N, C-alpha and C positions, 0 to 999 in steps of 0.2 A: 143757370140753364138747366132745366130738369132732365132726367134720363128719358130718352126715348128709344131705348134698345134693351134687349136681354142679353145677348152673346155677342162678344166681340173676338175676332181672330186676329192674330198678328202674323204677317209673313215677313220673315227677316231674310234678306237676300245677301248671301255671303259666297256667291259663286264665281266672283271674278278671279282673274288669274294673277292680279297684282303686280304685272311687269314693272310698273314704275317705281316700285319699292326695291327692285333689284336684289332680292333675297331668295334663297332657295325654298324657303317656306312662304306660303301665301300670307298676306298681311294680316288676315283675320286671326291667325294663330300665333303671331308674334306676342311677346309678353309686354303688358303694359302694367306697370308695378309688378305684381307677382301672379298676374292672371292673363290669360289670352285675351286679346282685344274682343273676340267674338263673345267670349263668356261674359265680360262686362256688359256687352250689349243685350244679351239674352236675359241677364239678371234684371235689367230695368223692367222688362217685360213680365218677367216671372214675378217681380214684386208689385207689379201694378194691379190694383184692386178691379180695374175695369177690364182686363184682359183675361179671357176664358181659356184660350188655347194658342199655341205658338206652333207655326211651321217654320223649319229652317231650310233654306235653299242653299246647297253647297256644290261646289265643283266635284264631279264624280272622282277626280284624281285625289281629293282631299278627304276621302272617307275615313281613312285610318287616322289622320290628323284630329278629325271631328271627334271620332270615337274616344281616342286616347287622351286628348287635351281638353275636350269640353264635356262630352257626354258622360263619361265614366267618372271623372273627378267631381263633376258638380250636380249630377242626377236632378236636373231640372224637371219639376213634375208637369209643368204645363205643355211641354213639346210632345205633340201628338204624331208628327210626321217629319221625316226629313227627306226633302225632295231633291231631285237631280236638276242642277243647272242647265240652262239652254245656251244657244249660241250667243245671245246678248242678254242684257239685263231684262228687257221686255219679255222675252221668252222665259227666263228664269222666274219672274213674278208670275207669269201665267201658269207655269209648272207648280208653283206653290199654291196658287189659287184653286188648282185641281184637288187639293187635299183639304180645303176649308170645309168644315161642317156645313151642311145645307141649311141648318137652322140659325147660322149666324147672321146677325143683323148689319154688322159693321165689320170691314177689313181695313187693318192698318197695315201699310208697307213700310218698311225701315231698312235702311242700309246697315248690314252687319258690321261695317267699319265705322259706324258713329257711335262709339261706346258712352258719351256723355249726355245721352237724352235723359231727361228727367221724368219722373212720375207725372209732374204736374203738366208737362208739355204732352205727354201721352193722352192724359185725361182731358185736356183742352181740346186736342184734336179730335178725339172721339166724340165729345160733346157737340163740337161744331158740325162734324160730319152727319150726326144724328139729326141735328137740326136743319142744315142747309143742303145735305147730300154729299159734299165733297169739301175736304180741308186740306191746306197745303201749308206746312210749317216753314217759316223762313225769318229772315231778319232784314231790316232796311240797309241798303248798301251805305257805306260810309265814305266811299271814294267817288269822285267825279268819273262818269263812264263816258267814253267816246265811241261813237259808230263809225267805223272805218271802211273804206274800199279795199278792193284787192290790192291796190298799188299803195296801200298804207296812208292814203290820204284821208284826213278826217272829213267825214260826211256831215255829222252834226252831233251835238252834245244833248242827250235827253236830260230832261228834269229828273234829277236823282231822288226827289221826294216821292216819286212814283214807282221807284225801282226797289226790288228786294232780291236778296240772295236766297236761293231756294235750298232748303234742307229736307230732312225727312225726321219724323213719319209724315205720310201722306194717308189720309183716311177717307173712306168711301162707305156709303151704303153698298151693301154687297152687290146688289143687282146692277147699280151704276158701273162699278168697277169691271164686273163680268162683261156687261154690254161693251164697255169702252175697249176692253181687249179683245173681244170677239170681232167687233167691227173693225179695229185696227188691222187684225190678223187677215180678215176678209178683203180689205182695201190695201194691203201691203203697206201699211203706214208703219213706221218705226219712230218712236218718240224717244226723247232724252229722259223722260220721267213719266209717271203714271197720270199725274194731273193733266198733262197736255192731251192725253188720250180721251179724258171726259171733256176737256174744254172743246175739242174739235167736234163733239156732238152736240155742243150748245149747253152743256151743264155749267152752272156758276160754281167756281171754286173759290172758297173764301179763304184768305190768308189768317194764319194763326201765328202769333209772335213766338219765335223759338229762343234761342240763346246763342250768342257770340262764342260760347265754349261748346257748342254742340257740332264740333268739326267732324269732317270725314278724313280718316287717316289713309292717305294714299301714297305719300312719299316718305323717305326716311327723316326728312325735315318735320313732316307732320307728326311723327312718333315722338320726336324730341319735344314738340310743343304740347303733345298730349301728356308726357310725363310731367311737364311743368303745371299743366291744368289740373292733373290728378293730385298733385302734391300740394298746390296752394289755393286752388279755387273750387274744387269739386268735392262735394259730400253726397253720397247716395241717399242719405236719409230724408228723401222728399216724399 
């Protein structure tokens, strides 16, 4: 798939409060190996040949953590802006979009707490977005899924061959993502990810194979799993 873009911006969202981790410090700044989770994540985009610039969205209360634990020690050269997080993830992504260079063709949105994204996944996501307009990384579900009613009675069992677990990055042509966010704000629609904002406008979102190690660190148990992945399965040299 040939390149159909000149400049790609990455918006890395790290503005959550991390209440499920039950720690005094936000999950993005906890150490994974000898490096903060967020630094691992940014490093993947810093090293990606297709990424031109990075915008990091952080909780305003974490500014000192970000400066002392990420910005100063690692001096990432592609970070052009640090944006303030919003009331929810959707608002945080929009705040990051406001800092994207106007000449960017593609915008990649990624969770700051997904440190195991690879350069190959980023590249494929960008290529598919350039070709089709919107790309969503994920993996096929392994378990049987049940749709249940409010009383916990099973309503039906969907065919899992058509079901995917959604990850990030999610990549879009810049104008599609901007339109999707602007229309959602205008209509008062709140989505659980960015791709659903594009879907509701009729844009086709193509799935891109991710990795079962591309986990999001949300709980203390996730951090333990991440340590195992880092030690035994993950190598950044992609």
